[in-house]
N, C-alpha and C positions, 0 to 999 in steps of 0.2 A: 626459454625466453632469449629472444635475440640479444638483450642487455640483461645478463641474469644481476640478482642481488649481489653476489659472490662468486669469485671463482678462484680458488688458490693458486698460489704462485709458486711453482717448482723450478729453483734455478738449474742451470746446466750443472750436470754431474749427480743430480739427484737419483736417476735410475741407476745409473753405475754403483752409485753406494749402497742402494738396496741389494742389488745382485750380488754385490760383495758380502752382504751380511747373508744373504741365502746359500752362497756357496760356501760360506764358514762353517754354518751348522750351529752357531752360537746365535740362538734367536732371541734370548729374554735376559735384560740386565747384563748386557755385555759392554764393551768398551765405548761404544758411541753413545748410549745411554747415559755412562759416566762423563763423557766429554759434552753432552749436552747439558747435564746438570752444572758441571763446572764452568762453561760458558755463559750460562745463565745467572750463575752467582756473581761471576765476575762483573757481568754487564750490569747488574742491578746495583752490585756491590753490597752483598750480604756474605756471610759465609757460610750458608748453608743452602742448597737447593735440592730438593728431593722429588724424583719423576714418579709420577703415578698414572693408573689407567685412565684417570679422568677427573678433571676438577671436581665433579661432585662426589667423588670417592675423595678426595683431598680435603674437601670441606668438612665431611663426616669425622675423618681422620683427625682434624685439627679439633674438633669438638671433643672427640674422645681423648686426645693426648693431654689436653687440659683438666681431665677428669669430671668433665661436664656431662651430666647424665639425667635419669629419673629424679623428677621434683625440682629441677634447675631449669631456668628461663634465660632464652637467648633472643634478644630483641633483633629483628629484620624488617628491612623496608617491605612494604606491602607492593610495591612495583617492581618486580624482578621475575626472572624466570624460576618455575617452580623448585628447581634443585637447591636454591638458597634454604628455603624452609625445610624441604623434604630431607637434606643431610642431618639437619637438626633433630627431626623425627626418628630418622634411621638411629640416631645415636641414644636414643631415650628420652630425650630433653623435650621442653615445651619451646616452640618457636611464639613469639610475640611479633604480631604485626602492626607496624605503625606507618604513618603517612609520609609521603616523599615532600620534598620542595618543587612547587610547580615550574620553577624556573629551570633548574639545573637536573632534574628528575632523581637526585639522591636523596638519602635519607633525612628526613628534616629533624633537626637538632632539638626543636621545642617539643616535637612528638616523641623522640627517643627519650628525653629528659623525664617526660609525664608518665611514661611506662614502665620506669624502673621501679622494681618491688626489692624486698629483702630476698627474693628467690632469684634475681636476676645475676647470673654469674659472667655474661659476654654480651658483646654486641657484634653483629654480623653485618657490617654496612657493605653495600654495592657500589662500585664506582661505576656506575652504569653507563655502557657502551663505550667505555674508557674516559669518561669524564672524571677527573681525581676529585676526592672528597676534600672537605674543608677540614684538614687536619690540625689546624690550630685551633678550632672548635671542639673536634670529636675528641681528641686525645687528651686534654686536661678535663673534659667532663667524665671521661672513662676513668682516669686515674683517680679523679677526686671520689669516685663511687666504687673503687677497687674492681673495676670490670676489666676483663679481658677484651682485646679487639681482634676479631678474625677477620680480614678483609677478604669477601667474595671479589676478587680481582679479575674475574674470568676474562673480561673484555679489554683490560687496562694494562697488557704488557706495553711498555712504552711511555705510559703516561707518567707525568712528573708533576710535584708541588713544591714551589719554591726552590727549583733547581734539585731535587733531591728525587731521584726516580721511585715510581710506587713498586712497592715491596719492602721498604726501608722502613716505612711508618708504624704499620700494625705489629703485634705480636707474632700473629702467622699471617701470611698472605697466599692466595691459592688463584694461580692463573689457568686458563683454559687453553688446551693445544687443538680445540675442534676445528673442522674445515674452514669455518667462519670466522677464525680468529685471524689476527696479524700473522702469526706464526702458527702453523699446524703440524702434526705428527699423524693426521687422519683421525686419532683418537689419543687422549692423554689429557694430563694435567701436570702443574708443576707447583710444590709447595716450597716457600721461602721463609725464612726465619733467621735471627740472630742468635737464637736460644741453642745452645749446642746439646743440652740435655733433651730439649722437644726433638731436636733434628735425630738424635740417637734413636728416641723412641719411635719417630716416625718413620724411619729406616726399617727398623726390626719390625714393626707394625706391618709394612707393606710387604714383607717377605714371610709370613705365618709367624712373626713374633720370634724370629730366629737372631741369636745374638751373634757377635763377632766371631769370626772363624778363620782358622788358617788351612785346615783340610777337610773334606766331607766327614771324616771319621771323627773330628773333634767336634761338630756343630751341636751346638746347644739352643735350645728354645726357652726363652728367658721372660715372655711375657704375652698376652692376647695379641693376634694378627690373623691376617686374611692374605691372600694373594691379590696384590694391588700393583705390581710391577708393570712397568712400561717396557714392551718387547724392543729390541735392539733394532729390529727391521723398521718398527716405527720412528724411533729416534733419528734414522738414518735419513728419513723424509724431513724431518725438522732441521738437521744439522746445517746443512747449505743456507737455509734461510736464517738461522741465529748469525751465522758466519757475516750476512751481509745486511743484518737488521738495521742498522743505522740508514742504509740507503731505503730499506722498505719502508721505514717509518718516515722518512723525509718526503717519500712520494704519496704516502697517505695524507700527509699534513698539507702537502701541495694541493692534491684533487680536494680535500676539504675547504681550502681557502677557495679555490674556483667557485665552489659551491656558495660558500658564504657571500663572497663578492657579488655574484649575480643576484642572490636571493634575498639579501638582507635589505630590509625596508618594504619589500614587495607586497601590496595589498594583500590579505588572506593568509600570509605567511609568517610565521612566528619562529625565530631560531631559539634553541636552548642555550642557555647562559653556561659559561666556563667559570670557575673561579678566577679572579683577577690575578692572582700568583701561579695558576694552574696551565698545565700544558696537556691538552686532550690528546688521546691516542687514535681517536678516530675510527675503532673497530666498526664501528655504525655512525652514519651521518643522519640525523633524523631532523624533520622540520614538524611543526606542530600546524595543522590546518584544520579548517571546519569541513564537514562532511568526509572524513578521512576514508571511511569504506568505499563511499561513491567514487572518488577520486583514484583510489588503489585499484578499484576495478576498471576503470577507464586506461590507466596504465598498463595494466597487464593485458587488457584486450589489444593493446599496441606491442606488446613483446617485450615491456619494462617490468622486471620483477621487483615492484614496489612491496614492503611488507609493513606488518604492524611493527612498533617497537619491541615490547615484551608484555607481560601480564601483569594484570590487578589480581593478586592472589585471593583477596578476600570474595571474589565473585565465583570461586572453584570449589566445589562441595568437598574435597578432601581437607580442605582448610577452612569453609565457613561451617561444616557439620562435623567438626573433629573437636572431640573433648579435651584432646592434648594440643589444641592450638589456642591462643588466646587473640583475639582481634580488638585493638585499642584505638578507639576513635573512628569517626565516621569516613574516612578516607577520601575525603573530597578532591585533595590534589592528585591522588593516585587514580582515580575513576577519570579526571579530567586529561592527564597524561595519557592515561591508556586509550581513550576515546580519540583522542587527536594526533598521537606521535606516529609518523611515517617515515619509515627507512627507506632511503635511496640507494641505487647500486652504487658501491664503492669497492672497488678493487684493484690490484697493482697495474693491471693491464688494460684498464678500461683506457679509451682513447678520448681526447678532447671533443672531439665530435660527437661521440657517444653520450658523454657527460652533458654536452650543451643541448642534445636531443632530449635527454631526460628532465632537464630543466625547461625547456621549450614545451613538452608535452605536459609537464606539471602544471605551468602557468596556463596553458591552454584549458587543463582540465578544471582549474579553480576558476578561470574567467578574468585573468589579470594581464594577458598578451604576453609579449616576447620578453623575456626577463633580462636580455641584453640591450633593450632600447633605453 
């Protein structure tokens, strides 16, 4: 595509840093992975950040860490990438799908409350596309019902609520480092928590259940685990981005501001809502339109990579025909959001001219004319 949906940004020096790792021969869980963890924890303001091989792995690890498994339920929004619910299934627990808010696309508080049963152990909300949750509603509800909060913040690195960066609110928060995200290591995820006991468990689990060690000969394996370590060579890709993340985030928000300024109030286009005290990270910039698929096809024919937002899980057989999944409610909002959400190109190096072309072609396809008129 002439104007892709996303193009990862690799700052100067990235290739040299990767080459240094390759020359060192120390490819996995080396000093650069540790540095990326430390910088992430410091930027968010949490004591513990654990790098893993993917956000999906991180979600499953969080469920297991909290002792959630067979016979337990975890409530998730229906409008999300399948990894959210699949991580719960992989841990042996039951995902309970509930509807979302039609305006901000995040989990519906009313639907969440109605879905709680004696078997519910946790809620796994998704801060959709970088849009922060309404934590002032979510956290008191979860605490009053004795539920853990595991936030799927795959898209939300950089988002904030009431001045507090996402990653500080939930019991355990998981970010993605996929190439489409604001920071990428090509593949990977980051799990953050304030709980030292959980952090120790997570660190051991991702390394075959290995306990603290001084030498190879003194290694002990103290718990269940797997190989979920982030290679140092991948951490080398993400480190230069992390070191300049404030600028990357500011650029993304400025691009989103340009979209909003030109598209707000245009006939046939509706913009998603952000909580009044929330700061969106804009991993994805979405609009709601009628005839989404027709408009998306027109844009693609012109070299503009528009895309659907994400998925309505209840429409997929792995969830709708699975005895280990509970679908709670009719999913009216999830259906509406899925059918009408369109993601527009947004990446660090997109030019204003390219962004203007995206908006012009979008409005032409909808039939509303020049967005700058």
